[in-house]
C-alpha positions as a Markdown table, in Angstrom:
| # | Residue | x | y | z |
|---|---|---|---|---|
| 1 | Met | 39.3 | 170.9 | 93.4 |
| 2 | Asn | 38.3 | 172.9 | 90.3 |
| 3 | Leu | 39.8 | 172.3 | 86.8 |
| 4 | Asp | 42.2 | 175.3 | 87.0 |
| 5 | Ala | 43.5 | 174.1 | 90.4 |
| 6 | Leu | 43.9 | 170.6 | 89.0 |
| 7 | Ile | 45.9 | 171.7 | 85.9 |
| 8 | Asn | 48.1 | 174.1 | 87.8 |
| 9 | Arg | 48.5 | 172.0 | 91.0 |
| 10 | Arg | 51.9 | 172.3 | 92.7 |
| 11 | Glu | 54.2 | 169.4 | 93.0 |
| 12 | Pro | 55.0 | 168.6 | 96.7 |
| 13 | Thr | 58.3 | 169.9 | 97.8 |
| 14 | Ile | 61.1 | 167.5 | 98.8 |
| 15 | Tyr | 60.5 | 168.5 | 102.5 |
| 16 | Glu | 56.8 | 167.7 | 102.1 |
| 17 | Gln | 57.6 | 164.3 | 100.5 |
| 18 | Phe | 60.0 | 163.5 | 103.3 |
| 19 | Thr | 57.7 | 164.5 | 106.2 |
| 20 | Ser | 54.7 | 162.6 | 104.7 |
| 21 | His | 56.5 | 159.2 | 104.4 |
| 22 | Pro | 60.1 | 159.5 | 105.7 |
| 23 | Met | 61.2 | 155.9 | 105.3 |
| 24 | Arg | 59.6 | 155.6 | 101.9 |
| 25 | Phe | 61.2 | 158.8 | 100.7 |
| 26 | Leu | 64.7 | 157.8 | 101.8 |
| 27 | Ala | 64.3 | 154.3 | 100.4 |
| 28 | Ser | 63.0 | 155.6 | 97.1 |
| 29 | Arg | 65.9 | 158.1 | 96.8 |
| 30 | Ala | 68.5 | 155.5 | 97.7 |
| 31 | Tyr | 67.0 | 152.8 | 95.4 |
| 32 | Ser | 66.8 | 155.3 | 92.6 |
| 33 | Val | 70.5 | 156.1 | 92.8 |
| 34 | Leu | 71.3 | 152.4 | 93.2 |
| 35 | Ser | 69.3 | 151.6 | 90.0 |
| 36 | Arg | 71.2 | 154.2 | 88.0 |
| 37 | Arg | 74.5 | 152.6 | 89.1 |
| 38 | Gln | 73.4 | 149.2 | 88.0 |
| 39 | Asn | 74.6 | 147.9 | 84.7 |
| 40 | Ala | 72.3 | 146.0 | 82.4 |
| 41 | Pro | 72.4 | 142.2 | 82.7 |
| 42 | Ala | 75.2 | 141.0 | 80.4 |
| 43 | Pro | 73.8 | 139.9 | 77.0 |
| 44 | Asp | 74.9 | 136.7 | 75.3 |
| 45 | Arg | 78.3 | 137.8 | 74.1 |
| 46 | Ser | 78.4 | 135.3 | 71.3 |
| 47 | Asn | 74.9 | 135.9 | 69.9 |
| 48 | Pro | 73.1 | 139.0 | 71.4 |
| 49 | Ile | 69.5 | 139.6 | 70.4 |
| 50 | Arg | 68.3 | 143.2 | 70.1 |
| 51 | Val | 64.8 | 143.8 | 71.3 |
| 52 | Val | 63.1 | 147.1 | 70.3 |
| 53 | Cys | 60.3 | 148.0 | 72.7 |
| 54 | Ile | 57.3 | 150.4 | 72.2 |
| 55 | Ser | 53.9 | 150.8 | 73.8 |
| 56 | Asp | 51.0 | 153.1 | 74.1 |
| 57 | Thr | 51.2 | 154.6 | 70.6 |
| 58 | His | 47.4 | 155.4 | 70.7 |
| 59 | Ser | 47.0 | 155.8 | 66.9 |
| 60 | His | 50.0 | 158.2 | 66.7 |
| 61 | His | 52.3 | 155.5 | 65.3 |
| 62 | His | 53.0 | 157.5 | 62.1 |
| 63 | Glu | 54.3 | 160.4 | 64.2 |
| 64 | Leu | 56.9 | 158.4 | 66.2 |
| 65 | Pro | 60.6 | 158.8 | 65.5 |
| 66 | Leu | 62.1 | 156.2 | 63.2 |
| 67 | Leu | 62.4 | 152.9 | 65.1 |
| 68 | Pro | 65.9 | 151.6 | 65.6 |
| 69 | Asp | 67.0 | 148.3 | 64.0 |
| 70 | Gly | 66.6 | 145.1 | 65.9 |
| 71 | Asp | 65.8 | 141.4 | 65.8 |
| 72 | Leu | 62.5 | 141.6 | 67.6 |
| 73 | Leu | 60.0 | 144.4 | 67.8 |
| 74 | Ile | 57.5 | 144.3 | 70.8 |
| 75 | His | 54.4 | 146.5 | 71.2 |
| 76 | Ala | 53.1 | 146.3 | 74.7 |
| 77 | Gly | 49.5 | 147.4 | 73.9 |
| 78 | Asp | 47.3 | 150.5 | 73.4 |
| 79 | Leu | 47.9 | 150.5 | 69.7 |
| 80 | Thr | 44.7 | 152.5 | 69.3 |
| 81 | Asn | 43.0 | 155.5 | 71.1 |
| 82 | Ser | 39.3 | 154.9 | 70.6 |
| 83 | Gly | 39.6 | 151.2 | 69.9 |
| 84 | Thr | 37.9 | 151.0 | 66.5 |
| 85 | Val | 38.6 | 148.4 | 63.9 |
| 86 | Asp | 39.9 | 151.1 | 61.5 |
| 87 | Glu | 42.4 | 152.4 | 64.1 |
| 88 | Leu | 43.5 | 148.9 | 64.8 |
| 89 | Phe | 44.0 | 148.1 | 61.1 |
| 90 | Ser | 46.1 | 151.2 | 60.6 |
| 91 | Ala | 48.3 | 150.4 | 63.6 |
| 92 | Leu | 48.8 | 146.8 | 62.5 |
| 93 | Gln | 49.6 | 147.8 | 59.0 |
| 94 | Trp | 52.3 | 150.2 | 60.3 |
| 95 | Leu | 53.6 | 147.5 | 62.6 |
| 96 | Ala | 53.8 | 145.0 | 59.8 |
| 97 | Asp | 55.6 | 147.5 | 57.6 |
| 98 | Gln | 58.5 | 147.7 | 60.1 |
| 99 | Pro | 61.7 | 145.8 | 58.9 |
| 100 | His | 62.3 | 143.8 | 62.1 |
| 101 | Pro | 62.3 | 140.1 | 61.4 |
| 102 | His | 60.1 | 139.2 | 64.4 |
| 103 | Lys | 57.2 | 141.3 | 65.6 |
| 104 | Ile | 55.0 | 140.7 | 68.7 |
| 105 | Phe | 52.1 | 142.7 | 70.1 |
| 106 | Ile | 49.5 | 142.5 | 72.8 |
| 107 | Ala | 46.4 | 144.5 | 73.5 |
| 108 | Gly | 45.9 | 147.3 | 75.9 |
| 109 | Asn | 42.9 | 148.7 | 77.7 |
| 110 | His | 42.1 | 151.0 | 74.8 |
| 111 | Asp | 42.1 | 148.3 | 72.2 |
| 112 | Arg | 38.5 | 147.3 | 72.3 |
| 113 | Ala | 38.5 | 146.0 | 68.8 |
| 114 | Leu | 40.6 | 143.1 | 70.0 |
| 115 | Val | 37.8 | 142.1 | 72.4 |
| 116 | Asp | 36.0 | 140.2 | 69.7 |
| 117 | Thr | 35.2 | 136.7 | 68.6 |
| 118 | Asp | 38.1 | 134.4 | 67.7 |
| 119 | Ala | 36.8 | 134.2 | 64.2 |
| 120 | Asn | 36.7 | 137.9 | 63.7 |
| 121 | Arg | 40.2 | 138.3 | 65.1 |
| 122 | Ala | 41.5 | 135.5 | 63.0 |
| 123 | Ala | 40.2 | 137.2 | 59.9 |
| 124 | Leu | 41.9 | 140.4 | 60.9 |
| 125 | Phe | 45.2 | 138.8 | 61.8 |
| 126 | Ala | 45.2 | 136.8 | 58.5 |
| 127 | Ala | 45.9 | 140.1 | 56.8 |
| 128 | Phe | 49.1 | 140.4 | 58.8 |
| 129 | Pro | 50.9 | 137.1 | 58.8 |
| 130 | Thr | 54.2 | 138.6 | 60.0 |
| 131 | Leu | 52.7 | 139.7 | 63.3 |
| 132 | Thr | 52.3 | 137.5 | 66.4 |
| 133 | Tyr | 49.5 | 138.4 | 68.8 |
| 134 | Leu | 49.6 | 137.2 | 72.4 |
| 135 | Gln | 46.7 | 137.2 | 74.8 |
| 136 | Glu | 47.5 | 135.2 | 78.0 |
| 137 | Ser | 49.5 | 133.0 | 75.7 |
| 138 | Ser | 53.1 | 132.3 | 74.7 |
| 139 | Val | 55.2 | 131.7 | 71.7 |
| 140 | Thr | 58.7 | 130.3 | 71.2 |
| 141 | Leu | 60.8 | 132.2 | 68.7 |
| 142 | Thr | 64.1 | 131.0 | 67.3 |
| 143 | Ile | 66.3 | 134.0 | 66.5 |
| 144 | Arg | 69.7 | 133.2 | 65.0 |
| 145 | Gly | 69.5 | 129.8 | 66.5 |
| 146 | Arg | 68.5 | 131.0 | 70.0 |
| 147 | Pro | 65.1 | 129.9 | 71.3 |
| 148 | Leu | 63.2 | 132.6 | 73.3 |
| 149 | Leu | 59.9 | 131.9 | 75.1 |
| 150 | Val | 57.7 | 135.1 | 75.1 |
| 151 | Tyr | 54.6 | 135.3 | 77.2 |
| 152 | Gly | 52.1 | 138.2 | 76.7 |
| 153 | Ser | 49.0 | 139.4 | 78.6 |
| 154 | Pro | 46.9 | 142.6 | 78.1 |
| 155 | Leu | 45.3 | 142.6 | 81.6 |
| 156 | Thr | 45.5 | 145.6 | 83.9 |
| 157 | Pro | 43.8 | 146.5 | 87.2 |
| 158 | Lys | 40.3 | 147.9 | 86.6 |
| 159 | His | 40.0 | 151.7 | 86.1 |
| 160 | Gly | 36.8 | 152.9 | 84.4 |
| 161 | Ser | 35.1 | 150.8 | 81.8 |
| 162 | Trp | 38.0 | 150.0 | 79.5 |
| 163 | Ala | 38.8 | 146.6 | 78.0 |
| 164 | Phe | 41.0 | 143.7 | 79.3 |
| 165 | Gln | 40.7 | 144.6 | 83.0 |
| 166 | Tyr | 40.5 | 142.7 | 86.3 |
| 167 | Pro | 39.3 | 143.8 | 89.7 |
| 168 | Arg | 42.2 | 145.2 | 91.6 |
| 169 | Pro | 41.1 | 143.5 | 94.8 |
| 170 | Ser | 40.9 | 140.2 | 92.9 |
| 171 | Pro | 44.2 | 139.9 | 91.0 |
| 172 | Glu | 43.7 | 136.1 | 90.7 |
| 173 | His | 41.5 | 136.9 | 87.7 |
| 174 | Ala | 44.7 | 138.1 | 85.9 |
| 175 | Asn | 46.0 | 134.5 | 85.9 |
| 176 | Trp | 49.5 | 135.6 | 86.5 |
| 177 | Ala | 50.2 | 132.1 | 88.0 |
| 178 | Gln | 50.0 | 130.7 | 84.5 |
| 179 | Ile | 53.1 | 132.6 | 83.3 |
| 180 | Pro | 55.6 | 129.8 | 82.4 |
| 181 | Leu | 58.6 | 129.5 | 84.7 |
| 182 | Asn | 60.9 | 129.4 | 81.7 |
| 183 | Thr | 59.7 | 132.6 | 80.2 |
| 184 | Asp | 62.5 | 134.7 | 78.7 |
| 185 | Ile | 60.5 | 137.8 | 77.8 |
| 186 | Leu | 57.3 | 138.8 | 79.6 |
| 187 | Val | 55.1 | 141.4 | 77.9 |
| 188 | Thr | 52.2 | 142.9 | 79.8 |
| 189 | His | 50.3 | 146.1 | 79.2 |
| 190 | Gly | 50.5 | 147.3 | 82.8 |
| 191 | Pro | 53.6 | 147.6 | 85.1 |
| 192 | Pro | 54.4 | 145.7 | 88.3 |
| 193 | Ala | 54.1 | 147.5 | 91.6 |
| 194 | His | 56.9 | 149.9 | 92.6 |
| 195 | His | 58.9 | 149.7 | 89.4 |
| 196 | Cys | 58.4 | 152.2 | 86.6 |
| 197 | Asp | 54.7 | 152.5 | 87.7 |
| 198 | Ala | 54.3 | 155.9 | 89.3 |
| 199 | Gly | 52.4 | 154.1 | 92.1 |
| 200 | His | 49.9 | 152.4 | 89.9 |
| 201 | Gly | 51.4 | 149.0 | 89.3 |
| 202 | Cys | 50.0 | 145.5 | 90.2 |
| 203 | Ala | 51.4 | 143.8 | 93.3 |
| 204 | Ala | 50.3 | 140.4 | 92.1 |
| 205 | Leu | 52.2 | 140.9 | 88.9 |
| 206 | Leu | 55.3 | 141.8 | 90.9 |
| 207 | Ala | 54.8 | 138.6 | 92.9 |
| 208 | Ala | 54.7 | 136.7 | 89.6 |
| 209 | Leu | 57.9 | 138.4 | 88.5 |
| 210 | Trp | 59.7 | 137.2 | 91.7 |
| 211 | Arg | 58.6 | 133.7 | 90.8 |
| 212 | Val | 59.5 | 133.7 | 87.1 |
| 213 | Arg | 62.4 | 136.2 | 86.9 |
| 214 | Pro | 62.4 | 136.7 | 83.1 |
| 215 | Arg | 65.3 | 138.1 | 81.3 |
| 216 | Leu | 63.2 | 141.0 | 80.1 |
| 217 | His | 59.8 | 142.5 | 81.0 |
| 218 | Val | 58.2 | 145.0 | 78.6 |
| 219 | Phe | 55.1 | 147.0 | 79.6 |
| 220 | Gly | 53.6 | 150.5 | 79.3 |
| 221 | His | 50.2 | 151.9 | 80.4 |
| 222 | Ile | 51.6 | 154.5 | 82.8 |
| 223 | His | 53.0 | 157.0 | 80.4 |
| 224 | Val | 54.6 | 159.2 | 83.0 |
| 225 | Ala | 56.6 | 156.3 | 84.4 |
| 226 | Arg | 58.5 | 155.5 | 81.2 |
| 227 | Gly | 62.0 | 154.2 | 81.8 |
| 228 | Val | 64.3 | 151.3 | 82.3 |
| 229 | Glu | 65.2 | 149.5 | 85.5 |
| 230 | His | 67.6 | 146.6 | 86.1 |
| 231 | Val | 66.7 | 144.4 | 89.1 |
| 232 | Gly | 68.5 | 141.5 | 90.8 |
| 233 | Trp | 65.8 | 140.0 | 93.0 |
| 234 | Thr | 67.9 | 140.9 | 96.1 |
| 235 | Ser | 67.0 | 141.3 | 99.8 |
| 236 | Ala | 67.4 | 145.1 | 99.2 |
| 237 | Gln | 64.8 | 145.1 | 96.4 |
| 238 | Ala | 62.4 | 143.1 | 98.6 |
| 239 | Ala | 63.0 | 145.6 | 101.5 |
| 240 | Tyr | 62.4 | 148.6 | 99.1 |
| 241 | Glu | 59.2 | 147.1 | 97.9 |
| 242 | Arg | 57.9 | 146.5 | 101.4 |
| 243 | Leu | 58.6 | 150.2 | 102.2 |
| 244 | Cys | 56.8 | 151.3 | 99.1 |
| 245 | Ser | 53.8 | 149.2 | 100.0 |
| 246 | Gly | 53.7 | 150.8 | 103.5 |
| 247 | His | 54.5 | 147.5 | 105.2 |
| 248 | Gly | 58.2 | 148.1 | 105.7 |
| 249 | Lys | 60.1 | 148.7 | 109.0 |
| 250 | Trp | 63.1 | 150.8 | 109.8 |
| 251 | Trp | 65.5 | 147.8 | 109.3 |
| 252 | Asp | 64.3 | 147.5 | 105.7 |
| 253 | Leu | 65.7 | 151.0 | 105.1 |
| 254 | Leu | 69.0 | 149.8 | 106.5 |
| 255 | Val | 69.0 | 146.9 | 104.1 |
| 256 | Val | 68.4 | 149.2 | 101.1 |
| 257 | Leu | 71.2 | 151.6 | 102.3 |
| 258 | Trp | 73.6 | 148.6 | 102.8 |
| 259 | Glu | 72.9 | 147.4 | 99.2 |
| 260 | Phe | 73.7 | 151.0 | 98.1 |
| 261 | Cys | 77.3 | 150.3 | 99.2 |
| 262 | Arg | 77.6 | 147.0 | 97.3 |
| 263 | Pro | 75.4 | 146.8 | 94.3 |
| 264 | Gly | 74.9 | 143.3 | 92.9 |
| 265 | Gln | 74.5 | 141.8 | 89.5 |
| 266 | Pro | 71.0 | 142.4 | 88.0 |
| 267 | Met | 69.1 | 139.6 | 86.4 |
| 268 | Thr | 66.1 | 141.2 | 84.8 |
| 269 | Thr | 65.5 | 144.4 | 82.8 |
| 270 | Leu | 62.2 | 146.1 | 83.2 |
| 271 | Val | 61.1 | 148.5 | 80.4 |
| 272 | Asn | 58.2 | 150.9 | 80.5 |
| 273 | Ala | 58.2 | 151.6 | 76.8 |
| 274 | Ser | 55.3 | 154.2 | 76.7 |
| 275 | Ser | 55.7 | 156.1 | 73.4 |
| 276 | Leu | 53.6 | 159.1 | 74.3 |
| 277 | Gly | 54.4 | 161.5 | 77.1 |
| 278 | Gly | 53.8 | 165.0 | 78.4 |
| 279 | Phe | 50.8 | 166.4 | 80.3 |
| 280 | Lys | 48.6 | 166.1 | 77.2 |
| 281 | Asp | 50.5 | 163.2 | 75.6 |
| 282 | Glu | 52.0 | 165.7 | 73.1 |
| 283 | Gln | 55.5 | 164.1 | 73.2 |
| 284 | Arg | 56.5 | 161.4 | 70.7 |
| 285 | Arg | 59.3 | 159.3 | 72.2 |
| 286 | Thr | 61.8 | 157.0 | 70.6 |
| 287 | Ala | 61.7 | 153.3 | 71.1 |
| 288 | Ile | 63.8 | 151.6 | 73.8 |
| 289 | Ala | 66.2 | 149.0 | 72.6 |
| 290 | Val | 67.6 | 146.3 | 74.8 |
| 291 | Glu | 70.2 | 143.5 | 74.1 |
| 292 | Ile | 69.7 | 140.1 | 75.7 |
């Protein structure tokens, strides 16, 4: 396929999507409608915490719309584009200048400057004492008397020669098993499989989510899949995921359709907070705010 054909390629029609994978198509449509009908998990009514989510700013942080107010600001990686120390310093300075009382960030595959010795990173972070960096690690924040355990990891399945990657056939290298079971907020650079991932998510990360079931999962990486989804860890969700992976059977479709008639109470909010969008990343999107 030449470059012109690639740029001007036609999206498959609904009929073509249906005939190529009938059960996956029907399950995806039903699940999409079901997700839109789901309300967000109810926040703590007496003391809600507002989390502001951004990701994939790629050195365009100064061009973003004004960030909404909140208690906690989370950046899910790819602060930089080329990964230089100068780019990283600029992004961290901008992040530190934001008024949110608590600010957490992780690296993304573009952030090569964070693949450095602990001493060099410590010297850089010393300039920004109000920022908390997580790399396969966790921190407990106390926000208005409420403790929140936040775990962060920059790792994504390997694609090219970027930083913070693991072989897709060997997801055990991502160490998802070490995510604490009492995690309230999970921050990863990449998405889980089949949820706000445009088909590029990690199945092992999804399996970890089923084990941990955090209140909020913030990620990015796949710009085109930006969005919010509320999940309840139900049999219908499991059936939908089996169909998406190509291992589902016709009765899985019936399970998804049955859940469509009686939506349950979601437990986890998934946020793909990618800040750039469009065919050439020309769009500058507002942050996504979630109350927990």
